[in-house]
C-alpha positions, 0 to 999 in steps of 0.5 A: 954820870952822877944824875944817872947813878942817882936815878939808879938809886931811886930805882933800887929804892923803888924795888926795896919798897916793892919788896917791903910790900910784896915780901909776904907773897914772895915768901910763899914761893921762897920761905927762906926769904921771910928772914930777909923780909923781916930784917927789911921791915925792921929797918923800915920801922926803925927809920920811920919810928925814929924819923931817921933819913933813909940811907937810900934817900941820903945817897940819892941826895948826895948824888944829886948834889943836895936838895937843889932843883935839877935843871932841864927836862926831868928823866923818866925816873924823876917823872914816873918813879920818884913820885912813887918813892917820895909820895906827897904824904905826910911823915906821920902817914908814911910812918903809920903805913910802915907800922901797919905793914910791919904788923900785918906782915908779922901776923901773917908770918906767925899765922903761916908758921902756926899753920905749918906746925899744925900740918907737921904735927898732923903728919907725925900723928898719922904715921903713929896710928895703926891702920 
């Protein structure tokens, strides 16, 4: 049962990483998602910036009984999803990629907000001019 729960945690972790990456695209369709995405990005930056152990990773480790090697045939999750969640990159590379993603996201959201302000300002001015 614990192995199944650990696999489920890895899937949730994978979905969280996808959300970090695809959040700006999703927020084009659902703008209110931006706040949630910014919190998720902020959490990732804090975890990486201070070299904390991700709570999702800690939960998986606990469910698997520590870092000990699992015996038997690896599950689908262990074989295909875990390498995406835990790539063979150095901690410095992962931290740099996290910071880059955060910077690009914030700049994109600022650009979208500024563009929206110009559109609203332009619409308000049109209504005030005589035709």
